[in-house]
C-alpha positions as CSV (number, residue, x, y, z in Angstrom):
1,R,-21.2,-22.8,-12.6
2,E,-18.5,-21.6,-14.9
3,Q,-19.2,-20.7,-18.6
4,K,-16.1,-21.3,-20.7
5,G,-15.2,-20.8,-23.9
6,T,-15.7,-17.2,-24.5
7,M,-12.6,-15.1,-26.3
8,D,-11.3,-11.6,-24.9
9,K,-10.0,-8.7,-27.2
10,F,-6.7,-10.1,-27.1
11,G,-7.7,-14.0,-28.4
12,L,-7.2,-15.6,-24.9
13,S,-9.5,-17.8,-23.6
14,S,-11.6,-16.2,-20.5
15,T,-14.6,-17.4,-18.4
16,S,-17.3,-15.5,-17.5
17,W,-20.5,-15.5,-15.6
18,T,-23.8,-14.2,-15.8
19,P,-26.1,-12.8,-13.0
20,E,-28.2,-15.7,-12.5
21,H,-25.2,-17.4,-11.5
22,W,-24.9,-15.4,-8.4
23,D,-28.3,-15.3,-7.5
24,Q,-27.4,-17.8,-4.5
25,P,-26.8,-17.6,-0.9
26,G,-23.8,-16.1,0.0
27,Y,-24.0,-13.5,-2.9
28,N,-25.7,-9.9,-3.1
29,H,-28.0,-10.4,-6.1
30,D,-28.0,-6.8,-7.0
31,N,-24.2,-6.8,-7.4
32,F,-22.9,-10.4,-7.5
33,K,-20.6,-9.6,-5.0
34,K,-19.7,-12.0,-2.2
35,T,-21.4,-11.1,1.3
36,S,-18.7,-13.0,3.3
37,I,-14.6,-14.3,3.2
38,T,-13.8,-17.8,2.7
39,F,-9.8,-17.5,3.1
40,T,-9.3,-21.0,2.7
41,S,-10.9,-21.0,-0.6
42,L,-9.1,-20.0,-4.6
43,Q,-12.8,-20.7,-5.8
44,R,-12.5,-18.5,-9.3
45,P,-13.7,-15.3,-9.7
46,H,-14.3,-13.9,-6.1
47,M,-11.4,-15.6,-3.6
48,R,-9.0,-16.4,-6.3
49,A,-8.8,-12.6,-7.1
50,F,-8.5,-11.9,-3.3
51,H,-6.1,-14.3,-2.8
52,F,-4.0,-13.0,-5.7
53,A,-4.5,-9.3,-4.9
54,W,-2.7,-9.5,-1.5
55,F,0.1,-11.5,-2.9
56,A,1.0,-9.5,-5.7
57,F,1.0,-6.4,-3.4
58,F,3.4,-8.2,-1.1
59,G,5.7,-9.0,-3.7
60,C,5.4,-4.9,-4.6
61,F,6.4,-4.3,-1.2
62,L,9.1,-6.7,-0.6
63,M,11.1,-5.7,-3.8
64,W,10.4,-1.7,-2.7
65,F,12.0,-2.1,0.5
66,A,14.5,-4.9,-0.3
67,I,17.1,-1.9,-0.6
68,P,17.0,-0.2,3.1
69,P,17.7,-3.1,5.0
70,L,21.0,-4.0,3.5
71,M,21.7,0.1,3.1
72,G,24.5,-0.7,5.7
73,T,26.3,-2.7,3.0
74,I,25.4,-1.0,0.1
75,R,26.7,2.5,1.7
76,K,30.5,0.9,2.4
77,P,33.1,2.3,-0.3
78,Q,33.5,0.6,-3.4
79,C,36.8,-2.0,-2.7
80,L,40.0,-1.7,-4.8
81,A,42.0,-4.0,-6.4
82,A,44.2,-6.3,-4.5
83,D,47.0,-5.4,-6.2
84,N,46.2,-1.5,-5.5
85,A,49.1,0.0,-3.9
86,I,46.9,1.0,-0.7
87,C,45.8,-2.6,-0.6
88,V,49.6,-4.1,-0.4
89,E,50.7,-1.5,1.8
90,C,47.4,-2.1,4.1
91,L,47.2,-5.7,3.7
92,S,51.0,-5.9,5.0
93,R,50.2,-4.2,8.0
94,P,50.4,-6.1,11.2
95,F,47.5,-7.7,12.7
96,V,47.4,-5.8,16.4
97,A,45.2,-6.9,18.8
98,V,41.6,-5.8,19.0
99,R,40.2,-4.2,22.0
100,R,37.9,-6.5,23.9
101,S,34.9,-4.1,23.3
102,E,35.1,-4.3,19.4
103,E,33.9,-7.8,17.3
104,K,36.3,-9.9,16.0
105,G,37.9,-9.4,12.8
106,N,41.1,-7.7,11.2
107,P,41.2,-3.4,12.9
108,W,42.7,-2.4,9.6
109,A,39.4,-3.4,8.0
110,K,37.8,0.0,9.7
111,D,40.7,2.1,8.7
112,V,39.5,4.9,6.8
113,E,42.2,3.9,3.8
114,C,42.3,0.5,4.3
115,M,38.8,-0.6,4.6
116,K,38.8,-0.3,0.6
117,C,41.0,-3.7,0.3
118,F,38.7,-5.9,2.8
119,P,35.6,-6.8,0.1
120,S,34.4,-9.5,2.5
121,D,34.5,-7.9,5.9
122,A,30.7,-7.3,6.8
123,R,30.9,-5.6,10.2
124,L,29.4,-2.3,10.2
125,G,31.5,0.4,9.2
126,A,34.7,-2.0,8.3
127,G,35.3,-3.6,5.0
128,C,34.0,-2.5,1.3
129,G,32.0,-3.6,-1.5
130,G,29.0,-1.0,-1.5
131,L,28.6,2.6,-3.6
132,G,30.6,4.5,-1.7
133,L,27.4,6.5,-0.3
134,N,27.0,9.4,2.5
135,K,24.4,10.8,4.7
136,N,23.1,13.1,2.7
137,Q,23.1,10.6,-0.3
138,I,21.4,7.9,1.5
139,L,18.7,10.7,2.8
140,V,18.2,11.7,-1.4
141,S,17.7,8.1,-2.3
142,N,15.0,7.5,0.4
143,I,12.9,10.4,-0.6
144,V,13.3,9.5,-4.2
145,S,12.2,5.7,-3.4
146,V,8.7,7.2,-2.7
147,S,8.5,9.9,-5.2
148,G,6.9,7.8,-8.1
149,T,4.5,5.8,-6.0
150,M,2.7,9.3,-5.5
151,L,2.3,10.2,-9.2
152,M,1.4,6.6,-10.0
153,R,-1.5,6.5,-6.9
154,V,-2.9,9.5,-8.8
155,F,-3.6,7.9,-12.3
156,I,-3.3,4.5,-11.4
157,G,-6.9,4.5,-10.1
158,P,-8.7,6.0,-13.2
159,F,-6.7,3.9,-15.6
160,A,-7.9,0.4,-13.7
161,D,-11.5,2.5,-13.4
162,Q,-11.4,2.7,-17.7
163,Y,-9.8,-1.0,-18.7
164,G,-10.2,-3.5,-15.7
165,A,-8.3,-4.1,-12.8
166,R,-6.6,-7.6,-14.0
167,R,-5.1,-6.0,-17.4
168,T,-3.6,-3.0,-15.3
169,Y,-2.4,-4.9,-12.1
170,S,-0.9,-7.6,-14.4
171,A,1.0,-5.0,-16.9
172,L,2.2,-2.9,-14.0
173,L,4.0,-6.1,-12.2
174,V,5.5,-7.5,-15.3
175,I,7.0,-3.7,-16.1
176,L,8.3,-3.5,-12.5
177,C,9.9,-6.5,-12.2
178,I,12.4,-4.8,-14.9
179,P,14.1,-2.2,-12.5
180,G,13.9,-4.9,-9.7
181,F,16.2,-6.7,-11.7
182,L,18.7,-4.4,-12.8
183,A,18.8,-2.9,-9.1
184,A,21.1,-5.6,-8.6
185,T,23.4,-4.1,-11.5
186,M,23.8,-0.2,-10.1
187,D,27.2,0.9,-9.5
188,S,26.7,4.5,-8.7
189,F,24.3,7.0,-6.7
190,A,22.9,8.4,-9.8
191,V,22.0,4.8,-11.1
192,L,20.6,4.0,-7.7
193,L,18.5,7.1,-7.7
194,I,17.3,6.1,-10.8
195,I,16.7,2.5,-9.9
196,R,14.9,3.2,-6.6
197,G,12.6,5.9,-8.5
198,L,11.4,3.6,-10.9
199,I,10.9,0.6,-8.3
200,S,8.8,2.9,-6.4
201,F,6.1,2.8,-9.0
202,A,5.4,-0.4,-7.5
203,G,3.4,1.1,-4.6
204,G,1.0,2.0,-7.1
205,S,-0.4,-1.4,-6.7
206,F,-1.8,-0.6,-3.2
207,V,-5.1,1.3,-5.4
208,V,-5.6,-1.5,-7.6
209,T,-5.2,-3.9,-5.1
210,S,-8.0,-2.0,-2.9
211,L,-10.0,-1.6,-6.0
212,W,-10.0,-4.9,-7.7
213,T,-10.6,-6.2,-3.8
214,S,-14.0,-3.9,-4.0
215,A,-15.3,-5.2,-7.3
216,F,-16.1,-8.7,-5.2
217,F,-16.9,-7.8,-1.8
218,H,-20.2,-6.4,-0.7
219,S,-20.4,-3.4,1.8
220,N,-21.1,-5.6,4.7
221,C,-17.4,-6.9,4.5
222,V,-15.7,-4.6,1.8
223,G,-13.9,-3.0,4.9
224,F,-12.7,-6.2,6.4
225,A,-11.8,-7.4,2.7
226,N,-9.7,-4.3,1.7
227,A,-8.1,-3.9,5.2
228,T,-7.1,-7.7,4.9
229,T,-5.5,-7.6,1.1
230,A,-4.1,-4.0,1.6
231,G,-2.5,-5.2,5.3
232,W,-1.1,-8.7,3.9
233,G,0.4,-6.8,1.1
234,N,1.8,-4.2,3.3
235,L,3.4,-7.4,5.3
236,G,5.8,-7.4,2.3
237,G,7.6,-4.3,3.7
238,G,8.2,-6.0,6.8
239,V,9.0,-9.2,5.6
240,A,11.5,-7.2,3.7
241,L,13.0,-5.3,6.6
242,E,13.2,-9.1,8.1
243,V,14.1,-11.4,5.5
244,M,16.8,-9.4,3.0
245,P,19.5,-9.2,5.8
246,L,18.8,-13.2,6.4
247,I,19.5,-13.9,2.7
248,Y,22.6,-11.6,2.7
249,T,24.0,-13.3,5.6
250,A,23.3,-16.6,3.6
251,F,25.2,-15.6,0.5
252,H,28.0,-14.0,2.7
253,N,28.5,-17.4,4.8
254,A,28.7,-19.1,1.5
255,G,31.7,-17.2,0.2
256,Y,30.3,-14.4,-1.7
257,T,32.2,-10.8,-0.8
258,N,29.9,-8.4,0.6
259,E,29.2,-7.0,-3.6
260,K,28.3,-10.2,-4.7
261,S,25.8,-10.8,-1.3
262,W,23.6,-7.6,-1.7
263,R,23.5,-8.0,-5.4
264,C,22.5,-11.4,-5.3
265,S,19.6,-10.5,-2.7
266,L,18.3,-7.8,-4.6
267,A,18.1,-10.2,-7.8
268,L,15.1,-12.5,-5.9
269,P,12.2,-10.2,-4.9
270,P,11.5,-9.3,-8.8
271,V,10.7,-13.0,-9.4
272,L,7.8,-12.7,-7.0
273,L,6.5,-9.8,-9.2
274,L,7.0,-11.4,-12.7
275,A,5.2,-14.7,-11.7
276,S,2.2,-12.6,-10.3
277,G,2.1,-10.6,-13.5
278,I,1.6,-13.9,-15.6
279,G,-0.7,-15.8,-12.8
280,I,-3.1,-12.5,-12.7
281,W,-3.6,-12.4,-16.6
282,F,-4.1,-15.7,-17.3
283,L,-6.0,-17.1,-14.5
284,T,-7.8,-14.5,-12.7
285,D,-11.0,-12.1,-13.5
286,D,-11.8,-7.9,-13.5
287,C,-15.1,-8.7,-11.9
288,P,-17.9,-11.4,-10.6
289,L,-19.1,-11.2,-14.5
290,G,-15.4,-12.1,-15.5
291,D,-14.0,-9.7,-18.2
292,I,-14.5,-5.8,-17.5
293,H,-16.4,-5.7,-21.1
294,H,-19.0,-8.4,-19.6
295,L,-20.0,-5.8,-17.0
296,Q,-19.9,-3.0,-19.3
297,E,-22.1,-4.7,-21.4
298,H,-24.5,-5.6,-18.9
299,N,-24.6,-2.3,-16.9
300,E,-25.3,-0.6,-20.7
301,K,-28.4,-2.9,-21.1
302,S,-29.4,-2.1,-17.7
303,R,-29.0,1.8,-18.3
304,Q,-31.1,1.7,-21.7
305,D,-33.9,-0.1,-19.8
306,A,-33.8,2.2,-16.9
307,E,-33.9,5.2,-19.3
308,A,-36.8,4.0,-21.5
309,N,-38.8,3.8,-18.3
310,L,-38.0,7.5,-18.0
311,T,-40.5,10.5,-18.4
312,Q,-39.8,13.1,-21.1
313,K,-39.4,15.9,-18.4
314,E,-37.2,13.2,-16.5
315,K,-34.9,13.0,-19.4
316,D,-34.9,16.7,-19.8
317,L,-33.4,16.9,-16.1
318,K,-31.0,14.8,-16.6
319,P,-27.4,16.5,-17.2
320,T,-24.8,14.8,-19.7
321,A,-21.4,14.4,-18.2
322,G,-18.3,15.0,-20.6
323,G,-14.9,14.0,-20.2
324,S,-13.1,10.5,-20.7
325,G,-13.9,7.8,-17.6
326,M,-10.1,8.3,-16.3
327,G,-10.2,11.9,-16.4
328,R,-13.6,12.8,-15.5
329,S,-12.9,10.1,-11.9
330,L,-10.0,11.9,-11.2
331,A,-11.7,15.5,-11.3
332,I,-14.7,14.2,-9.5
333,G,-12.5,13.2,-6.8
334,A,-10.1,16.3,-6.8
335,S,-13.1,18.6,-6.3
336,N,-14.3,16.5,-3.5
337,W,-12.8,18.2,-0.2
338,R,-13.6,15.2,1.9
339,T,-10.8,13.7,-0.4
340,W,-8.2,15.6,1.0
341,V,-8.9,15.3,4.4
342,C,-8.6,11.3,3.9
343,A,-5.5,12.0,2.2
344,L,-4.2,14.1,5.2
345,C,-4.9,11.2,7.2
346,Y,-3.3,8.6,5.0
347,A,-0.2,10.8,5.0
348,M,0.1,10.8,8.4
349,S,-0.3,6.7,8.7
350,F,0.8,4.8,5.9
351,G,3.4,7.6,5.2
352,A,4.7,7.2,8.7
353,E,5.2,3.7,8.0
354,L,7.2,4.2,4.9
355,T,9.4,6.3,6.7
356,V,9.7,4.0,9.3
357,N,10.6,1.0,6.4
358,N,12.9,3.7,4.9
359,N,15.0,5.1,7.9
360,M,14.3,2.5,11.2
361,P,17.0,0.2,10.5
362,N,19.7,3.3,10.3
363,Y,18.2,4.7,13.2
364,F,18.5,1.3,15.2
365,Q,22.0,1.2,14.2
366,K,23.2,4.7,14.9
367,G,20.9,5.3,18.2
368,F,20.6,1.7,19.6
369,A,24.3,0.5,18.5
370,L,22.8,-2.4,16.5
371,N,24.2,-4.4,13.5
372,Q,23.1,-4.8,10.4
373,H,21.1,-7.8,10.9
374,N,19.7,-7.5,14.2
375,A,18.5,-3.6,13.1
376,G,16.6,-5.3,10.2
377,L,14.8,-7.9,12.5
378,A,13.9,-5.1,14.7
379,A,12.4,-2.7,12.0
380,G,10.6,-5.2,10.2
381,S,8.4,-6.1,13.3
382,F,6.6,-2.6,12.5
383,G,5.6,-3.9,9.0
384,L,4.5,-7.6,10.4
385,V,1.9,-6.4,12.5
386,N,0.1,-5.8,9.3
387,I,-0.6,-9.7,8.8
388,C,-3.3,-8.9,11.6
389,A,-3.6,-5.2,12.5
390,R,-4.5,-3.7,9.3
391,S,-7.7,-6.6,9.1
392,L,-8.7,-5.4,12.6
393,G,-8.9,-1.9,11.6
394,G,-11.3,-2.7,9.0
395,L,-13.1,-5.2,11.0
396,M,-13.5,-2.6,13.7
397,S,-14.8,-0.1,10.9
398,D,-17.5,-2.7,9.7
399,K,-18.4,-3.2,13.1
400,F,-19.2,0.0,13.9
401,Y,-21.0,0.5,10.5
402,E,-23.4,-2.1,11.4
403,I,-24.5,-0.1,15.0
404,W,-24.3,3.7,13.8
405,G,-23.5,3.2,10.1
406,V,-21.2,5.7,8.1
407,R,-20.9,7.5,11.2
408,G,-19.7,4.7,13.3
409,R,-16.7,4.2,10.5
410,L,-15.9,7.7,11.0
411,W,-15.8,7.2,14.9
412,A,-13.5,4.2,14.2
413,L,-11.4,6.4,12.3
414,F,-10.8,9.3,14.9
415,M,-9.9,7.0,17.5
416,Q,-7.5,4.8,15.8
417,T,-5.9,7.9,14.6
418,L,-5.5,9.7,18.0
419,A,-4.3,6.7,19.5
420,M,-1.8,6.1,16.6
421,A,-0.5,9.7,17.0
422,L,0.0,9.0,21.2
423,L,1.5,6.2,20.7
424,L,4.1,7.7,18.3
425,I,5.3,10.2,20.9
426,G,5.9,8.0,23.2
427,F,7.9,5.9,21.0
428,T,10.3,9.2,20.8
429,T,10.9,9.4,24.3
430,V,12.9,6.1,24.4
431,T,16.7,6.1,23.9
432,N,19.3,3.7,24.3
433,D,20.3,4.9,27.8
434,D,16.6,6.0,29.1
435,G,14.4,2.3,28.8
436,G,17.0,0.6,25.8
437,M,15.7,-1.3,23.2
438,P,13.1,-3.4,25.6
439,S,11.0,-0.4,25.9
440,A,11.7,1.0,22.2
441,M,10.2,-2.2,21.0
442,G,7.2,-2.2,23.2
443,W,6.6,1.6,22.0
444,L,7.3,0.5,18.3
445,I,5.2,-2.4,18.1
446,S,2.1,-0.8,19.5
447,W,2.2,2.1,17.4
448,A,3.0,-0.1,14.3
449,F,-0.1,-2.2,15.6
450,L,-2.5,1.4,15.5
451,T,-1.1,2.8,12.6
452,S,-1.9,-0.5,10.9
453,M,-5.5,-0.3,12.1
454,T,-5.9,3.6,11.3
455,C,-5.0,2.5,7.5
456,G,-7.7,-0.3,7.2
457,G,-9.9,1.8,8.9
458,L,-9.5,4.8,6.6
459,F,-10.1,2.6,3.5
460,S,-13.3,1.5,4.8
461,V,-14.9,5.2,4.8
462,V,-12.7,5.8,1.0
463,P,-15.9,4.5,-0.6
464,F,-18.3,6.8,0.8
465,V,-16.6,9.8,0.1
466,E,-17.6,9.8,-3.7
467,P,-19.5,6.8,-5.0
468,T,-19.3,8.1,-8.2
469,A,-15.3,8.4,-8.4
470,V,-14.1,5.7,-5.9
471,G,-11.1,5.0,-8.3
472,G,-10.2,8.4,-8.6
473,V,-10.8,8.9,-4.5
474,S,-8.3,6.2,-3.9
475,G,-5.7,7.1,-6.0
476,I,-6.1,10.9,-4.7
477,V,-5.9,9.4,-0.5
478,G,-3.5,6.6,-1.8
479,A,-1.1,9.2,-3.2
480,G,-1.1,11.5,0.3
481,G,0.4,8.3,1.9
482,N,3.5,9.1,-0.2
483,L,3.4,12.9,0.3
484,G,3.3,12.2,4.0
485,A,6.3,9.7,3.1
486,L,8.3,12.4,1.4
487,F,7.4,14.9,4.4
488,G,8.9,12.2,6.8
489,M,11.7,11.6,4.8
490,A,12.7,15.3,4.6
491,I,12.2,15.7,8.4
492,M,14.6,13.1,9.2
493,G,17.0,15.7,8.3
494,I,16.8,17.0,11.3
495,G,17.4,13.9,13.4
496,F,15.3,10.7,13.8
497,R,14.0,11.5,17.4
498,P,12.8,15.2,16.6
499,G,11.8,14.3,13.0
500,F,9.7,11.0,14.8
501,L,8.5,13.4,17.2
502,V,7.1,16.2,14.4
503,V,5.3,13.3,12.8
504,G,3.5,12.4,15.9
505,F,2.2,15.7,16.3
506,M,0.9,15.8,12.8
507,S,-0.9,12.7,13.1
508,I,-2.8,14.6,15.9
509,C,-3.7,16.9,13.5
510,S,-5.1,14.4,11.2
511,A,-7.0,12.9,13.7
512,I,-8.6,16.6,14.7
513,A,-9.9,16.7,10.9
514,V,-11.7,13.7,11.0
515,P,-14.9,15.1,13.1
516,L,-14.8,17.9,10.0
517,L,-16.0,15.0,7.5
518,W,-19.4,15.4,6.7
519,M,-20.9,12.2,4.0
520,N,-23.6,12.8,2.0
521,G,-26.4,11.4,3.3
522,H,-24.9,10.1,6.6
523,G,-23.8,12.8,8.5
524,S,-20.5,13.5,10.4
525,M,-19.9,11.9,14.1
526,F,-21.2,14.4,16.1
527,R,-24.5,14.9,13.8
528,A,-26.9,12.9,11.8
529,A,-28.2,13.5,8.2
530,G,-31.6,15.6,8.6
531,S,-33.9,12.8,6.6
532,P,-34.9,10.1,8.7
533,E,-34.0,7.6,6.1
534,V,-30.9,8.6,6.4
535,L,-30.3,7.8,10.1
536,P,-27.6,5.3,11.3
537,P,-29.4,1.7,11.7
538,T,-30.0,0.6,15.6
539,V,-29.6,-2.9,14.2
540,P,-27.3,-5.0,11.5
541,E,-28.3,-4.3,7.9
542,P,-25.6,-6.6,6.6
543,M,-27.3,-7.3,3.0
544,K,-28.9,-3.5,2.5
545,S,-27.8,-2.3,-0.9
546,E,-25.4,0.6,-0.9
547,P,-24.0,3.6,-3.0
548,M,-20.8,2.7,-2.5
549,I,-18.2,0.6,-3.5
550,S,-15.1,0.4,-5.9
551,V,-13.2,-0.8,-7.7
552,A,-12.3,-1.2,-11.4
553,G,-14.9,1.3,-11.4
554,Y,-17.5,-0.9,-10.2
555,G,-18.7,1.5,-7.9
556,G,-22.2,2.8,-7.4
557,A,-24.1,5.7,-7.5
558,T,-27.7,6.6,-5.5
559,S,-29.5,9.7,-5.1
560,T,-29.7,11.8,-2.6
561,N,-32.9,10.0,-1.0
562,N,-30.8,6.8,-1.2
563,T,-32.5,5.2,-3.8
564,P,-30.8,3.4,-6.9
565,M,-30.6,5.5,-9.5
566,I,-30.8,3.0,-13.0
567,H,-29.2,0.1,-11.5
568,N,-27.4,-0.1,-8.2
569,D,-23.5,-0.7,-7.6
570,M,-23.4,0.9,-11.5
571,P,-19.9,1.0,-12.6
572,Q,-17.9,4.0,-12.6
573,F,-17.9,4.1,-16.5
574,V,-21.8,3.8,-16.5
575,V,-22.4,6.2,-13.8
576,G,-20.9,9.1,-15.5
577,M,-23.9,9.0,-17.8
578,Q,-26.4,9.6,-14.6
579,N,-27.3,12.1,-12.7
580,R,-25.0,13.3,-9.9
581,Q,-27.3,14.1,-6.9
582,H,-24.6,14.9,-4.1
């Protein structure tokens, strides 16, 4: 069913489809999107884009959070030369008996002066081979590690709306693998800040993932599709916390020093980004019609045909939109107050997840006396639940939507957010002396599960906030997650347990804000919209064409009576020329 031989503007061979190709069961005939998810398929373009989206996002998160689980080693002091006077004296000291409570190893490796002379001692608080970081420097580096993502998420959505998800994603991955490789060469605190700041831009891949996925899946399953690609991508953060200490240990057991072990470990994750970026460019598509320019041409023709049927009075009443596609999408999203409520919810859910990824290994080492390896394994369980939890959050939202419409999605989000907040507060009550690790892990995994479900449920609501600027809304909401992470990192300065407790109470505030959301044409949690035709359906209507969608600017616009304006699911770059009646 493919039509091959077309050429894009860069002269590379591409594949395109006509609307008639998707006039078959399993696809929506109006927007050419898939109405179900076939996980075992790699068929182009729908399912291939789905799998490339989550895998690329997974690689970004793996690289983004590769440093925190190794911070126990990276914070060690820099080593002195073996012939240094201090080392000559320390290595000549007698090997005294080690207390039974201590791990095996030379006791002088934990001496403040002599530890700089033991480049292969991997014990916590022993040996050397790092950058010589203190507590405040680690805190600052954690804050910097999420700062760039906030800016990237604001602007990457409108950029993908304008130029297409495929080009945007491919360029982002290839460029960001460079600081990933350079992380293996950092030699000072200043360079660490620069590297972590640049790597943090990888977090912007979430917005492109969400937009790209929404371009291929219809409203009856887009919540589940978005939640799955985002969840499996976020899984990379948990895998980083679990796997990076194992990789480090493998290099160390092979005879490498502490320094060479962490440097070699950090050089591996960027390989996934480079491979994904090349694959996305050559093997995937922007939308169901192939290249984004094919969709632009198709919808421009539809717009012209529809305008030809307008009366002169209708043409006179039709306002003229100004501004570029990118700037307009961002401006419309920012001017909608609902965007900021969703950003607050994401700040306290995904922002909390980023805070955990950066701080939980250190929390378990300090508060529960775990070594670097075991602390990473315990902390990594928070991210591992993304393999199913975020998908379940989106699926729950989809099911509520089938019964109660968009108002059902709001109810799902409220319940998920409130449960997440209460579980976080419960986690802060556990200490090493009161409950210990078994209790802490129970609360942590439960909190993690609801946090991921909340993220999935939230981005099932986002496409309905402002259907004419989904890219702009997604970018701002995504940036809200990083703003929440900045708040979380900063609040950890008062201590881990009180810091997480503050985040818990802020999460309750975000849950209270959800009932305030009023979706035009749909209503709120407690009140339906006034017109009969917008009342929530009492039976599932999965195939109904709606004002939704998403990505790479492939969103739709409708009038206040929920009838299509010119063309249903019109892309963002065409919607700008249409009447916005919201």
